C-alpha positions as CSV (number, residue, x, y, z in Angstrom):
1,X,-20.3,-14.6,15.0
2,X,-20.6,-15.9,11.7
3,X,-18.1,-14.0,9.3
4,X,-17.2,-14.0,5.8
5,X,-13.9,-12.5,4.6
6,X,-12.9,-10.9,1.4
7,X,-9.1,-10.0,0.5
8,X,-6.3,-10.5,-1.4
9,X,-3.2,-9.1,0.1
10,X,-0.9,-10.0,2.4
11,X,-2.1,-7.2,4.9
12,X,-5.4,-9.2,5.4
13,X,-3.8,-12.4,6.8
14,X,-3.5,-11.3,10.4
15,X,-7.1,-10.6,10.2
16,X,-8.0,-13.8,8.7
17,X,-6.6,-15.8,11.3
18,X,-8.0,-13.6,13.9
19,X,-11.2,-14.5,12.6
20,X,-10.7,-18.1,12.1
21,X,-9.8,-18.1,16.0
22,X,-12.5,-16.1,17.5
23,X,-15.4,-16.3,15.4
24,X,-17.1,-18.9,12.8
25,X,-15.6,-18.2,9.3
26,X,-18.0,-19.3,7.2
27,X,-16.2,-18.5,3.8
28,X,-13.5,-16.4,2.3
29,X,-13.7,-14.6,-1.3
30,X,-10.3,-13.7,-2.9
31,X,-9.3,-12.6,-6.5
32,X,-8.4,-15.2,-8.7
33,X,-4.9,-16.9,-9.5
34,X,-3.0,-14.6,-11.7
35,X,-0.1,-15.0,-13.8
36,X,3.2,-13.9,-12.2
37,X,7.1,-13.7,-12.3
38,X,9.4,-14.3,-15.6
39,X,7.5,-17.6,-16.7
40,X,4.0,-16.2,-15.8
41,X,3.1,-19.2,-13.9
42,X,-0.3,-18.7,-12.0
43,X,-0.1,-17.7,-8.6
44,X,-2.6,-17.7,-5.9
45,X,-3.5,-14.7,-3.8
46,X,-1.6,-14.5,-0.3
47,X,-5.3,-14.8,1.3
48,X,-6.0,-18.2,-0.5
49,X,-2.3,-19.5,0.4
50,X,-2.7,-18.7,4.2
51,X,-6.4,-20.4,4.1
52,X,-5.2,-23.5,2.4
53,X,-2.7,-24.2,5.4
54,X,-4.7,-22.7,8.2
55,X,-8.1,-24.1,7.3
56,X,-8.6,-25.9,4.0
57,X,-12.0,-27.0,5.1
58,X,-13.4,-23.2,4.9
59,X,-15.4,-22.6,1.6
60,X,-13.4,-20.4,-0.8
61,X,-14.6,-18.7,-3.7
62,X,-12.3,-16.6,-6.3
63,X,-15.1,-14.9,-8.6
64,X,-13.4,-12.6,-11.6
65,X,-16.0,-9.9,-10.4
66,X,-18.0,-10.2,-7.2
67,X,-21.0,-8.8,-9.3
68,X,-21.6,-12.0,-10.9
69,X,-24.7,-13.4,-9.7
70,X,-22.8,-16.9,-8.8
71,X,-20.9,-14.9,-6.3
72,X,-23.9,-13.1,-4.7
73,X,-25.6,-16.3,-4.6
74,X,-22.8,-18.1,-3.0
75,X,-22.3,-15.4,-0.3
76,X,-26.2,-15.5,0.8
77,X,-26.1,-19.2,1.0
78,X,-23.4,-19.0,3.7
79,X,-25.7,-16.5,5.7
80,X,-23.1,-14.6,7.5
81,X,-24.0,-12.0,10.0
82,X,-21.1,-9.8,9.1
83,X,-18.9,-9.5,5.7
84,X,-15.5,-8.3,6.2
85,X,-13.5,-6.9,3.6
86,X,-9.4,-5.7,3.6
87,X,-7.5,-5.1,0.6
88,X,-9.9,-7.0,-1.7
89,X,-9.5,-4.8,-4.7
90,X,-12.9,-4.8,-5.8
91,X,-16.1,-2.6,-5.3
92,X,-18.8,-4.6,-3.7
93,X,-22.4,-4.4,-5.5
94,X,-25.5,-3.4,-3.3
95,X,-26.9,-7.0,-3.5
96,X,-23.5,-8.3,-1.4
97,X,-23.6,-5.1,0.9
98,X,-27.1,-6.2,1.8
99,X,-26.4,-9.8,2.1
100,X,-25.0,-10.1,5.7
101,X,-27.9,-9.7,8.6
102,X,-25.9,-7.2,10.7
103,X,-23.3,-5.5,8.6
104,X,-20.9,-5.2,5.9
105,X,-17.5,-3.8,7.1
106,X,-14.5,-2.5,5.3
107,X,-10.9,-2.0,7.1
108,X,-9.2,0.5,5.8
109,X,-5.5,1.3,6.0
110,X,-5.8,5.3,6.8
111,X,-7.7,7.6,8.9
112,X,-10.6,8.3,6.5
113,X,-11.6,10.6,5.0
114,X,-8.1,11.2,4.3
115,X,-6.7,8.9,1.8
116,X,-9.3,7.1,0.3
117,X,-8.6,4.7,-2.6
118,X,-6.2,2.3,-3.6
119,X,-3.0,3.6,-2.3
120,X,-3.5,4.9,1.2
121,X,-0.5,3.5,3.2
122,X,1.8,5.0,0.3
123,X,-0.2,8.4,0.5
124,X,0.2,8.6,4.2
125,X,4.1,8.6,4.0
126,X,4.5,10.4,0.9
127,X,2.2,13.4,2.1
128,X,4.2,13.8,5.4
129,X,1.3,12.9,7.4
130,X,2.2,12.3,11.2
131,X,-0.4,9.7,12.1
132,X,-2.0,6.9,10.4
133,X,-4.2,3.9,11.4
134,X,-6.9,1.5,10.8
135,X,-10.6,2.5,10.0
136,X,-13.4,0.2,10.3
137,X,-16.3,1.6,8.1
138,X,-19.8,0.4,7.1
139,X,-19.5,0.0,3.3
140,X,-21.2,1.9,0.8
141,X,-21.1,1.7,-3.0
142,X,-19.0,4.7,-3.3
143,X,-15.1,4.3,-2.9
144,X,-14.6,4.3,0.9
145,X,-17.5,6.6,1.6
146,X,-19.3,4.8,4.4
147,X,-20.0,5.6,7.8
148,X,-17.3,4.9,10.2
149,X,-17.9,2.6,13.0
150,X,-14.4,2.7,14.8
151,X,-10.7,4.0,14.2
152,X,-7.5,3.3,16.0
153,X,-4.5,5.5,15.6
154,X,-0.9,5.1,15.3
155,X,2.1,7.6,15.0
156,X,4.4,7.2,12.0
157,X,8.0,6.3,12.7
158,X,10.9,8.6,11.5
159,X,12.1,6.3,8.9
160,X,8.7,4.6,8.0
161,X,8.4,3.1,4.4
162,X,5.4,1.5,2.7
163,X,6.5,-2.0,4.1
164,X,6.9,-1.3,7.8
165,X,3.6,0.6,7.9
166,X,1.9,-2.3,6.1
167,X,3.1,-4.5,8.6
168,X,2.3,-2.4,11.5
169,X,-1.3,-1.7,10.1
170,X,-1.8,-5.4,9.6
171,X,-1.3,-6.2,13.3
172,X,-3.6,-3.4,14.5
173,X,-6.6,-4.3,11.9
174,X,-7.6,-7.4,13.9
175,X,-7.7,-5.6,17.4
176,X,-9.8,-3.0,15.8
177,X,-12.1,-5.5,13.9
178,X,-12.5,-7.3,17.1
179,X,-13.5,-4.3,19.1
180,X,-16.1,-3.4,16.3
181,X,-17.5,-7.0,16.2
182,X,-18.1,-6.8,19.8
183,X,-19.8,-3.4,19.6
184,X,-22.0,-4.8,16.9
185,X,-23.0,-7.9,18.9
186,X,-24.1,-5.7,22.0
187,X,-25.8,-3.2,19.7
188,X,-23.6,-0.4,20.4
189,X,-21.9,0.0,17.3
190,X,-21.9,4.2,16.3
191,X,-22.2,5.2,12.6
192,X,-20.4,8.3,12.2
193,X,-20.6,10.1,9.0
194,X,-17.6,10.8,7.0
195,X,-16.7,14.6,6.4
196,X,-16.9,14.4,2.6
197,X,-15.2,17.7,2.2
198,X,-12.5,16.9,3.6
199,X,-11.6,13.7,1.5
200,X,-8.7,13.1,-0.3
201,X,-8.5,10.1,-3.1
202,X,-5.5,8.1,-3.9
203,X,-5.0,6.0,-6.9
204,X,-3.0,2.9,-8.4
205,X,0.6,3.5,-8.6
206,X,2.2,2.8,-11.7
207,X,5.7,3.7,-13.5
208,X,4.4,7.4,-14.1
209,X,3.8,7.8,-10.7
210,X,6.8,6.3,-9.3
211,X,9.2,8.7,-11.3
212,X,11.3,11.2,-9.4
213,X,11.2,14.8,-10.5
214,X,14.2,16.3,-9.5
215,X,12.7,20.0,-9.4
216,X,10.8,19.3,-6.1
217,X,12.3,19.7,-2.8
218,X,14.4,17.0,-1.7
219,X,12.2,16.5,1.5
220,X,9.2,15.6,-0.7
221,X,11.3,13.3,-2.9
222,X,12.7,11.6,0.1
223,X,9.4,10.6,1.4
224,X,8.0,9.7,-1.9
225,X,11.0,7.2,-2.2
226,X,9.9,5.6,1.3
227,X,6.5,5.5,0.0
228,X,7.4,3.3,-2.6
229,X,9.3,0.6,-1.0
230,X,9.7,-2.2,-1.4
231,X,7.6,-1.9,-4.5
232,X,7.5,-0.6,-7.2
233,X,10.5,1.6,-6.2
234,X,11.1,5.3,-7.2
235,X,12.6,5.7,-10.5
236,X,14.9,8.4,-11.5
237,X,17.6,9.4,-14.4
238,X,21.2,10.4,-13.2
239,X,23.4,12.2,-15.9
240,X,25.8,10.0,-17.6
241,X,29.4,10.7,-18.8
242,X,29.5,7.6,-20.9
243,X,29.3,7.8,-24.7
244,X,25.7,7.0,-25.5
245,X,22.6,7.9,-27.4
246,X,20.9,8.7,-24.1
247,X,22.9,11.1,-21.8
248,X,21.6,9.3,-18.5
249,X,21.1,6.5,-16.6
250,X,18.0,5.2,-15.3
251,X,18.1,3.6,-11.7
252,X,15.6,2.7,-9.2
253,X,16.4,4.4,-5.6
254,X,15.8,2.6,-2.7
255,X,16.9,4.8,0.2
256,X,18.1,8.7,0.2
257,X,19.3,11.2,2.8
258,X,17.8,14.8,2.7
259,X,21.0,16.9,2.5
260,X,19.4,20.6,3.1
261,X,22.4,22.8,2.1
262,X,23.0,21.2,-1.4
263,X,22.8,23.9,-3.9
264,X,22.9,23.3,-7.6
265,X,20.5,22.8,-10.9
266,X,18.3,20.3,-10.3
267,X,18.9,16.7,-11.2
268,X,22.7,17.4,-11.5
269,X,25.2,15.4,-9.4
270,X,27.0,17.6,-6.9
271,X,29.5,15.1,-5.4
272,X,30.2,11.5,-5.8
273,X,32.3,9.8,-2.8
274,X,32.3,7.0,-0.3
275,X,29.0,8.5,1.2
276,X,27.1,8.2,-2.0
277,X,26.0,9.9,-4.8
278,X,24.8,13.7,-4.2
279,X,21.9,14.9,-6.6
280,X,20.7,18.4,-6.6
281,X,16.9,19.0,-5.8
282,X,14.6,22.1,-6.2
283,X,15.3,22.8,-2.6
284,X,18.6,20.9,-1.2
285,X,19.8,17.8,-2.5
286,X,19.4,14.0,-1.9
287,X,22.5,11.7,-0.8
288,X,21.5,8.5,-2.7
289,X,22.0,5.0,-0.5
290,X,20.8,1.7,-2.1
291,X,20.0,2.0,-6.0
292,X,19.3,-0.6,-8.8
293,X,20.3,0.0,-12.1
294,X,18.0,-1.7,-14.6
295,X,18.3,-5.3,-15.2
296,X,20.8,-5.5,-12.3
297,X,20.7,-6.2,-8.3
298,X,20.6,-3.4,-5.7
299,X,23.9,-2.1,-4.8
300,X,25.0,1.4,-3.0
301,X,25.2,4.4,-5.1
302,X,28.9,4.7,-4.2
303,X,29.5,1.3,-5.8
304,X,27.4,2.0,-8.8
305,X,29.8,5.3,-9.1
306,X,33.0,3.5,-9.4
307,X,31.8,1.2,-12.1
308,X,29.9,3.8,-13.9
309,X,30.7,7.1,-15.4
310,X,28.7,9.6,-13.8
311,X,28.6,13.1,-15.1
312,X,29.6,15.5,-12.0
313,X,28.8,19.0,-11.9
314,X,32.0,21.3,-11.9
315,X,29.7,24.8,-11.5
316,X,29.2,24.3,-7.7
């Protein structure tokens, strides 16, 4: 089958490799190289880097927008039977949705209609969902609103993070896609209308969305910490005993354990010992594991406490 792939992030690499192996990959579309790192040097998207190593002869386009006429004409000129997108990061215009002769499919990293939008994997973990999976959907002009062709489920693990779940979904995606393409080729592909009334929408995650509110239950905060691993990582303030205009120290929190019986004013430090720093939450407490002070590397919270005067509550 003649397939054109559009994607940007690492999660799409197994699908790209599978398409190159089992189908005629007529072209790849990804986002432009972007400045990255301390020196703001141009960095290619992961999909481009993989393609250059795997199949450099495959046509590549990096439009600033897929709505540009040259992008639309480029796709049409390749005459794909199917266009497949995964983590491309752009909504396709109607002209591109109609370009393939059979279908334009999106691989979405959740079980639609739950968790539409930009951060479905993080939302699955933060929400405490038991299951997730891959949805193969017919693309529409709305945000993840198209009919469902196929879904593949998997069960979340006890200490799942966005990194670990992304890896598992990346490996599941080409399996689901290959089955979907076979159904299309045989003329047996279903179209299941989503229950739009049950939809939830996720947005991009910035610093504000990464902040921990100690007034929330410890269980909810621990899930949020795992959902933000490895990037951008949860951020929180700890009370400091150091002489400073600011009575807190800001750290990234990379891991924590829920302590249900901890009681105290949310945000206060209840205990510091070799096991770590215990912080009171709205319900229970969090025993902090690996943390990262601003401008420094990762370290265990117990090691950080030995070198920084934290304010430990004496009222509990």
